[in-house]
N, C-alpha and C positions, 0 to 999 in steps of 0.2 A: 499153376505157375507155368509160364511158357518159356521155352528155351530162347536165348538171345540169338539174334541173327549175326552173321559175320560182320555186317556193318556196325552193329552195336559193339561187338567185341573189339573192332579196330578204331572205334571212336576215341579221340583224344580229348580229355577234359583238362583245362588249364589247372596248374597246381594251386593257384589261389582259390579256385572254385572247389577243388578237392578238399582244401583245408577248411572251407566253410560248410561242407556237407555234414560233418558230424555235429556242427552247431545247429544246423537245421533239424537234424534228427533228434537232438536233445530237446529242442523247442517243441517239436511235434509230439514227442513222448510226454512232455509236461502238459500240453494241450489235451492229449488223449486221457491222461490221468485225471484231468479236471472235468472230463465228461464232454469235451467239445468234439464234435464230429466233423464239422466243416469250418474252414477259416479262409479269410481273404488274404491276398498277398501282403496287404498292409499289416494285418494282424500277425501273420507269421514273421514278417520282417521285423516288426516291433519286438516280438518275443525273442528273436535271434540277435537283435542289436545291429541290424543292417538296414539300408534303405530298400524300399520295395523294388526299385528299378534293378538294383544289383541282385536281389533275390530272384526276380523273374528271369534275368539273364543267366544266372547260375542254373536254375531249374530247366532252362531251355536246352541245356546240354544233355539232360536226361530224357527229354521227350515232352509231350504235351499232356500234362496231368491235371490242369485246372479247367474249370468250366466257367465261361463268361457269365457274370451275374450271380454265380453261386460260390465260386472259389475252389478250394482244394478239399478233397476228401482226406481227412487227417490220417486215418489208418492206412489208406491205400498209398498216399505219398510217403508215409513213414516206411512202409514196406519197400517201396521202390528205391528210396535213398539207402536203406539198409542193404538191399541187394547190390546196389551200385558200389558201395564201399566194402562189400564182402562180409558183413556181419550177420547175415542170415544163417551162416554156418558157425560151427564151434571151432575156434582157433586155439590150438594148444600153445601155451607160452611157458618158457623157462626163464626164471629170474636168477641171475648170478650176482652174489654179494648180498649177504643177509645181515647187514649192520642195521643201524636205526632206520635208514631210508628203505632198505630191503624189507624190513619188518613192516613198515608202513604200506609199501606197495603190495606185499603179500596179503595184507588185511583189507585192501581196498575192495569193497563190495561191488564197485562199478565194473570190474573186469567181467564178472559172470553175467551181469545184466546187459552188457554191451557186446556179447559174443566171444569173450575170451576166457579160456580156462587155464589156470596156472597148474601145470602138471608136475613141476619140479622146482625146488629151491636148492641152489648149489652154493657152496662156499669152500674156500681153501683153508679156512681156520678150523683145526680139529676141535677147538672148544665149542664151535657152533654146530658141528655135524652131530646129528642125532636129536637135536632139539626139534620140537614141533611148533610150527608157526601157521596159524590160520588152518589148522587141520592137516598140514603137509609137513612131512619130516624132512629136515635139512640133510642133504646128501653131499658127499665130497665133490669138489669141482672135477675131479678125475672121472666122474660118472657122466660127464657131459655127452660124450659120443653115444653111449648106450641110451641115455635119456632121449636124445634127439631121434635116434633110430627107432626106438621102441614106440615113441609117441608121435612120430612124424611131425616134429616141431619145425616150423618155418620162421617163428618170431622169437627173438631173444631180447631180454631186458638186462642191461648192465647197470648195477648199482654199487660198483666197487670204488675204492679210491682211484684217483687219476692214474697213479703209477702202474696199476694193474689192468687198466681198461683196454689198452691196445692188445695185450696178450690174450685177454678174454675174447676180444673181437676176432682175433686171428683164429682162435680155437673154434669159435662159433661158425665162422665162414668155412673152415676146414670140414666141419661136420655136416654142412649143407644148409645152415641157417642163412636166409637171404634177406631178412629184415631185422634191424636192430634198433631198439629204443635205448638211447644212451643218456643216463643220468650222471655219469662221471664227468667232472670238469676237465675234459680232455678232448682234443680233436682226433677222430679216428680215421685211419687210412684203410680203405676197403676196396676190393676190386670192383670193376664195372659189373653191374647186375645186382649188387647188394645195396639196399636202401638203408640209410641211417637217419633217424630223427633224434635231434639233440634237445634235451631239456636241461637248461642251466638256470637254477633258481637265483643264483647270485647275480647273473647278468640281468635277469628280469627286475630284481630289486634295484640294481644300478640305474636301469632305465627309468624306474619310478623316481629314484632320487634326482635324476636329471630334470624330470618334469616338475618335481617339487621345488628344485632350485630356481627354475625358470619362473614358476608362480611367485616365489618369494621375491625374486629380482624385479618382476613386473609390478608387484605391490609396492615395493620400495621406490621404483621409478615413478609410479603414480602419485605416491605420497610427496615426493620431491617436487613433482609438477604442480601439485595443489599448493604447496608452500610457496613456490615461485610465483604462481599466479596471484596468490594472496598478497605477497609482498609488492608485486607490481601495482596491485589495486591501491 
């Protein structure tokens, strides 16, 4: 492995491309698991659910890893993308809020396989403290500062009710956490330099409901048009 140059370190990749890199990594992992060693941009784009022109444009920000007439070396490209998004190292993660969602997140096997290690589960509810979830004992939320300091945690996950989310975020930021994955249905205010990614399942369902309604309305309009044409005939 070679060190990155200062040019590499200062290169800015568009956020839309950054959002697709984990999708490409997952597709490459699936191809590798199937025994595929090389793939074309069309094959990889199809596996990732994007068009090949967008794929090639995204990968161009990383460098030239394809070979004309041959395609991409799956394992090599997988490593390069993993390196670019920072998952070739082990990232310690703390989860705050061990209700039903927190339990599910703690038991998610994909964390470990994608470069993340859950080092602590924290909750303010004394009834939950002391329980063991996915092999990790739930500790009091008051232990956040010690946990972050001891494990050098930079990424925190919030799975609390909305009313507690901002306080948890404030405490995380105060301890030095600079990246937060927020599952609480609340908009968090954080200082500059702290990245927040929000996952709101209810909003995603509402978006799907919107599309379902459009499909239903479209089908209804088409049926009316057929009936009208039939009457005119």
